[in-house]
C-alpha positions as CSV (number, residue, x, y, z in Angstrom):
1,M,-84.3,-101.0,89.6
2,P,-81.9,-102.6,87.2
3,E,-77.7,-103.4,88.3
4,F,-76.8,-100.9,86.1
5,F,-78.6,-97.9,87.6
6,Y,-76.6,-99.6,90.4
7,L,-73.1,-98.9,88.7
8,L,-72.8,-95.0,89.5
9,I,-74.2,-95.1,92.7
10,D,-71.0,-97.4,93.9
11,R,-69.0,-95.5,92.2
12,P,-70.2,-91.9,91.8
13,T,-66.0,-90.8,90.7
14,L,-68.3,-92.6,87.3
15,I,-70.1,-89.3,87.2
16,A,-67.4,-87.5,85.6
17,V,-67.6,-88.9,82.9
18,P,-70.9,-87.5,81.3
19,I,-69.9,-84.4,83.4
20,V,-66.5,-84.2,81.2
21,F,-68.4,-85.5,77.6
22,F,-70.8,-81.8,78.5
23,A,-69.1,-79.7,79.2
24,A,-66.6,-80.2,76.2
25,L,-69.7,-80.6,74.0
26,A,-70.7,-76.6,75.8
27,L,-67.3,-75.6,74.9
28,W,-67.9,-77.0,71.1
29,T,-70.8,-76.0,70.0
30,R,-72.4,-73.5,72.5
31,S,-75.4,-75.4,73.5
32,R,-76.7,-73.9,76.9
33,V,-78.5,-76.9,77.2
34,A,-75.6,-78.9,77.5
35,W,-74.2,-76.5,80.3
36,V,-77.2,-77.2,81.5
37,A,-76.5,-80.9,81.5
38,A,-73.2,-80.6,83.1
39,A,-74.7,-78.3,85.3
40,A,-77.6,-81.6,86.2
41,W,-75.3,-84.2,86.4
42,V,-72.7,-82.0,89.0
43,L,-75.2,-81.8,91.2
44,Y,-76.2,-85.5,90.7
45,L,-72.1,-86.3,91.5
46,I,-73.0,-83.8,95.1
47,Y,-76.3,-85.7,95.8
48,E,-74.4,-88.9,95.3
49,L,-71.4,-88.4,97.5
50,G,-73.3,-86.8,100.2
51,M,-75.1,-89.8,100.0
52,K,-72.1,-91.5,100.5
53,A,-70.4,-89.8,103.5
54,G,-74.0,-90.0,104.8
55,E,-74.5,-86.8,104.8
56,F,-77.4,-86.3,103.4
57,C,-79.0,-89.4,105.3
58,S,-78.1,-91.2,108.2
59,G,-77.8,-95.7,109.1
60,A,-80.7,-97.2,106.6
61,A,-81.7,-94.1,104.9
62,C,-78.9,-94.4,102.7
63,L,-79.5,-97.2,101.0
64,K,-82.9,-96.1,99.6
65,R,-82.8,-93.8,96.7
66,S,-86.1,-92.8,96.2
67,P,-85.5,-89.3,94.5
68,L,-83.4,-91.1,91.5
69,Y,-87.0,-92.3,90.2
70,A,-86.8,-88.8,90.0
71,G,-83.4,-87.6,89.1
72,Y,-82.6,-90.2,86.7
73,P,-85.7,-90.0,83.9
74,V,-84.4,-86.3,84.2
75,L,-80.7,-86.5,83.8
76,A,-82.1,-88.9,80.6
77,F,-84.6,-86.1,79.0
78,L,-81.4,-82.8,79.5
79,S,-78.9,-85.0,78.6
80,L,-80.4,-86.4,75.2
81,V,-81.6,-83.0,74.0
82,A,-77.9,-81.7,74.7
83,L,-76.9,-84.3,72.8
84,V,-79.1,-83.7,69.7
85,R,-79.4,-80.0,70.5
86,G,-75.0,-80.5,70.2
C-alpha cells in the first residue's frame, strides 16, 4: 500500500479529523448519510486503537492489515456519498 495509507495507521488520532468533519456536516445538513460516515470512521478509529493496543491481535499479526483492503474502499465510498449528499 502507498505510504499515505500508513499515516492513519501510525497516527490513529488523525482519524478524529474526518469524524468531527462528518459529524459537523451531519448536524449542519441533517444528513443521515453523514452520520453513517461519521459512525464508520468511529468504528475504524476503534479498530486502529485496538490494533495499536494489541487487543485485536498479538505479535506479528498486528502488522497484517488485510481487513483494510475492504475497509478503506468502504470508508472512501461512504465519505464521498456523504460529501455529495451534504
